[in-house]
C-alpha positions as CSV (number, residue, x, y, z in Angstrom):
1,K,80.7,-71.2,18.5
2,K,79.3,-73.7,21.0
3,P,76.1,-75.6,20.2
4,E,74.4,-74.2,23.3
5,E,74.9,-70.7,22.1
6,D,73.4,-71.3,18.7
7,G,69.9,-72.0,19.9
8,P,67.4,-74.5,18.5
9,S,67.2,-72.9,15.0
10,S,70.8,-73.7,14.0
11,S,72.0,-77.1,13.1
12,G,74.4,-78.5,15.8
13,A,76.1,-81.8,15.5
14,G,74.5,-82.7,12.2
15,I,70.9,-82.3,13.4
16,P,68.7,-80.3,11.1
17,P,66.8,-77.4,12.7
18,P,63.4,-78.5,14.3
19,R,60.4,-78.0,12.1
20,N,57.6,-78.4,14.6
21,E,57.0,-78.4,18.4
22,R,57.7,-82.1,18.7
23,E,61.1,-81.9,17.0
24,K,61.9,-78.8,19.0
25,R,61.2,-80.6,22.2
26,L,63.3,-83.6,21.1
27,Y,66.2,-81.2,20.2
28,E,66.0,-79.6,23.6
29,L,66.0,-83.0,25.3
30,R,69.1,-84.0,23.3
31,M,70.8,-80.8,24.4
32,R,70.0,-81.4,28.0
33,M,71.2,-85.0,27.8
34,N,74.5,-83.7,26.2
35,Q,74.9,-81.2,29.1
36,G,74.2,-83.9,31.6
37,R,76.7,-86.2,29.9
38,A,79.4,-83.5,30.0
39,A,78.7,-82.7,33.7
40,N,78.8,-86.4,34.5
41,N,82.2,-86.8,32.7
42,K,83.5,-83.8,34.6
43,E,82.4,-85.3,37.9
44,V,84.0,-88.7,37.0
45,V,87.3,-86.9,36.4
46,E,87.0,-85.0,39.8
47,E,86.2,-88.3,41.6
48,Q,89.3,-89.9,40.1
49,K,91.4,-86.9,41.2
50,R,89.9,-87.2,44.7
51,E,90.7,-90.9,44.9
52,A,94.2,-90.6,43.6
53,D,95.3,-87.6,45.8
54,P,94.9,-87.8,49.6
55,E,95.5,-84.0,49.8
56,Y,92.8,-83.2,47.3
57,A,90.2,-82.0,49.8
58,K,92.7,-79.6,51.4
59,K,93.7,-78.2,48.1
60,Q,90.1,-77.7,47.0
61,A,89.2,-76.0,50.4
62,F,92.2,-73.7,50.0
63,K,91.2,-72.9,46.4
64,R,87.6,-72.1,47.4
65,A,88.8,-69.9,50.4
66,R,91.2,-68.0,48.1
67,E,88.4,-67.4,45.6
68,E,86.0,-66.2,48.3
69,G,88.7,-64.0,49.7
70,E,89.3,-62.5,46.2
71,K,85.5,-61.8,45.9
72,K,85.5,-60.1,49.3
73,D,88.5,-58.0,48.3
74,D,86.8,-57.0,45.1
75,E,83.6,-56.0,47.0
76,D,85.7,-54.1,49.6
77,E,87.4,-52.0,46.9
78,K,84.1,-50.8,45.6
79,P,82.8,-47.5,47.0
80,G,80.9,-48.1,50.2
81,G,82.2,-51.6,50.2
82,G,82.8,-52.1,53.9
83,R,86.3,-51.3,54.9
84,G,88.4,-48.1,55.1
85,K,87.2,-44.6,55.6
86,S,83.9,-45.2,53.7
87,S,82.7,-47.6,56.4
88,G,83.5,-45.2,59.3
89,A,86.5,-47.0,60.7
90,P,89.9,-45.3,60.8
91,E,92.7,-46.6,58.5
92,G,94.0,-49.9,59.8
93,K,91.3,-50.4,62.4
94,S,88.7,-52.2,60.4
95,Y,88.3,-54.6,63.4
96,L,86.2,-51.9,65.1
97,M,83.4,-52.5,62.5
98,E,83.3,-56.3,63.0
99,T,80.3,-57.9,64.6
100,L,80.6,-60.1,67.6
101,E,80.0,-63.2,65.6
102,T,82.7,-62.5,63.1
103,A,85.2,-61.7,65.8
104,E,84.4,-64.9,67.7
105,N,84.7,-66.9,64.5
106,K,88.1,-65.4,63.7
107,N,89.3,-66.0,67.2
108,A,88.1,-69.6,67.2
109,K,89.9,-70.2,63.9
110,K,93.1,-68.7,65.4
111,K,92.8,-70.7,68.6
112,K,92.0,-74.0,66.8
113,G,95.3,-73.8,64.9
114,N,96.9,-77.1,64.1
115,P,95.2,-79.9,66.0
116,D,98.2,-82.2,65.6
117,H,100.4,-81.4,68.6
118,F,103.8,-83.1,68.9
119,G,106.4,-83.2,71.5
120,W,106.4,-80.6,74.3
121,D,103.5,-78.7,72.7
122,V,101.1,-80.9,74.6
123,F,102.1,-78.9,77.8
124,N,100.8,-75.6,76.5
125,Q,98.5,-73.5,78.6
126,D,95.3,-74.5,76.9
127,S,95.9,-78.2,77.2
128,L,96.9,-77.8,80.9
129,L,93.8,-75.9,81.6
130,R,91.6,-78.5,79.9
131,A,93.3,-81.3,81.8
132,H,92.8,-79.4,85.1
133,E,89.1,-78.8,84.5
134,K,88.7,-82.5,83.5
135,R,90.3,-83.6,86.8
136,I,88.2,-81.2,88.8
137,K,85.0,-82.7,87.4
138,Q,86.1,-86.1,88.7
139,V,86.8,-85.0,92.3
140,K,84.0,-85.9,94.7
141,F,83.3,-83.7,97.8
142,D,84.4,-85.5,101.0
143,K,82.7,-83.9,104.1
144,D,85.0,-85.6,106.6
145,A,88.2,-84.5,104.9
146,Y,86.8,-81.0,104.6
147,D,86.0,-80.8,108.3
148,E,89.5,-82.1,109.3
149,Q,91.2,-79.1,107.6
């Protein structure tokens, strides 16, 4: 058993059960301090991991995304949970039930891809279009050159 589960009436860590309101309050404060100390120690360990591992943030983000994905999968498997025949979309066409915002977010994530481009990948269609639009913004209209054409 953990001391938090026992409640104030049991004796945890060699402390006798509280006899009056003052002792009860003191006991509760001690328990809160112990919880805070444990949380602080946990954060110190997490901070040391973050400092030691440069890939720690990526790993944590991947872990959170995987957990959220598992939660969504669990919700979708419940009756009326969103996807499949219960949501009105045919099998394999759940994209028909997506909202505009979710579709745009998915497309933005796909388009973003890997921001680190190397080698010949800098000449892909997206980067060429961006470079072209950037050059067009810098061009000034010349009336004389236009009339000569």
